[in-house]
N, C-alpha and C positions, 0 to 999 in steps of 0.2 A: 719717289721712284716707283714706276709701275712694273708689273710682271705680266706675262702672257699665258693664256690658257687656250688650248684648241680642243673643241668638243664636237662630236657628231652624234646627234640624237634624232636621226631621220631628216626630214626636209629642213633645210637651213632657215626657211622663212619662219617656222615655229620657234626654233631655238633663238634666232636673232631677236624676234619680237619680245621674248621674255627678258633676255639679258640687257636689252636696251633700257629696261626699266629698273635694273638692279643698281642700288646705291653702291658706289665704289667702282663700278665698271665704267671706264673712261672712253672706251671705243669698242665697237662691235663690227666685224666685217664678215660677210658670208663668203665662202669660197670652197675650194677643193684641195684635198691632200690625201696622201696614202696610195697614190697610183704610179703608173710607169710612163705616162705621156706628159711631155712638157707643155705647159700652157693649154690645158684642156678647155674645151668650150662646154657650155651647159648641155648642148645636144650630145656631145661625145660622152660626157659623164652619165647622162640619162640612158644612153644606149647600153651602159653597163660593162663595157669592155676596156675601160681605162684603168680600172682598179681604184679609182678615187672615191672618197666618201664626201658627201655634202657636210661641211663643218662650219662652225663659227670660230673666228679668232678674236679672243677677248683681251683687251688691255685692262688691267684692274689695279687698284691701289690696295695693297695688302694691309695697310693701316686702317682701311675702311671695311674691307671684306676679305676674308681668308679664302685661299684656294679650296680648303675643305668645304666652306659654305657654298662656293660655286658648284662643287661636285654634288653636294646635297640637293641643291636646286635642280641640277642636271638629272638626278635620279628621280625627281618628283615630276618633271615635265615630259618625260618620255618613258616608254616601256623597254627596260633593258633586258627583257627575257625573250624577245622575239628576234630571231636571227635574220638579219638582212631585210628587215621590214619595220614599218611603223604604220599600223592601221592598214589602209589600202595602198600605201606606198611600199612597193616591193622591189628589191634589188640590192646589190652590195653597196650601192651609193647611199643607201638609207641605213647602213649598219650603225649600231651603237658602238662608239669608239671614243677613247680618250688618248690624245697624243700629248705625252708628257715632255716638258722642257728641261727637266733636271732629275737627278736621283731623288730629291726631296719630293717632287711632284709625283714621281712613280710610286714611292713608298706611301704617300698619302692616298693616291688613287687605289692602290691595293688594299689599304686599310678600309676605305669607304666602300669598296666593292664587297669586301668580306662582311662588313656591317649590313649592307643592303641585302645580302643573301638571306638574312633573317627577316627581312621586311616583305620580300616578294615571295609568292607561292610557287614560282617556277625558278629554275636556275638562271643566274645572271650570265648573259652571253656577251657582255660589253668587252670589246677588244681593247687591249692596252698596248700602246706602241710608242716608240720614241718619235718625237716630232720630225716631220719630213718637210720638204718644200711646200709652202702654202701658196696657192694661186687664188688671188682675189677673183670672185665671181664677177660676171658682167655687171655694169652699173645698174641695170634695171632690176637686179636682184637685191641691191642694197636698200635697206629700210623698206622692204617690200610691203609688209603688213600696214604700216602707217600710210603708205601711198595708195593701197588698194584694200581697205578694210571690208568693203562690200563684195569683193570678188568671191566667188563660190568657195574655193578652198580656204581662203582667209576667214570667211564668215563661219564655216562649218568645222574647220580643223584648227586653225591658228587661234581664233578668238576663245574657244573653250580652254585651250591650254594656257593662254594668257590669263584667263579668269581664275583658273585653278592656282596659278602662281600667285596672283594678287590676293586670293583668300588665304593661302597657306603661308605666304611670306610678306604679309602687309608691312611689317617693320623693315623689310629690305627694299621697299620701293623708294625711289628717289623723289 
C-alpha cells in the first residue's frame, strides 16, 4: 500500500528529477497546489497571482522508504532558508513547502524541520500546510529533466542538484 507526499522545493523540474530516482517512490508528478484558482496553467502560476506553489506529488511505499527519509532528502536538495525563492527562481510559486496528508505526516514534518534548524545557518522558512487540491502540471512538464537534459536550466540547475542527491544518498537510488 502506498502513501502520498506533496513537496515544494522551488522549480518542480529539480524536485521531480531527484525523486524519480529514489528507491521506494513509485510515481512522481509535477503540479501546483496551495492557491485559489482552479485548474491553473503554468503561465498563471508563473505570473505569481494564483497563490500556487510548484510541487511534486509522490506516491511511495513506506515499507521501502519512510516519509522521514523523503523529508531528509527534500531538505538536502533545496535551500529551505530562502523565502519565496530558490537561486535565481523568485516568487511565491518557488516557496519551500510541505503539504501534509495526515496528523502523522504533520508531526514528522515538524520534527524534521526542528532538526534541520540545527543544520542550516539561517532560519528555516519552509511552510507547513494541510494538503489542498493538487493540479497536475501540463504534460510537457512531466519527466522534464530526462527529456531535456541539455536544456540550459536543466544542465546548470537541475543536474547539479541531482548529482548532489546521488552522492549523498547513493544507497537510496533505485
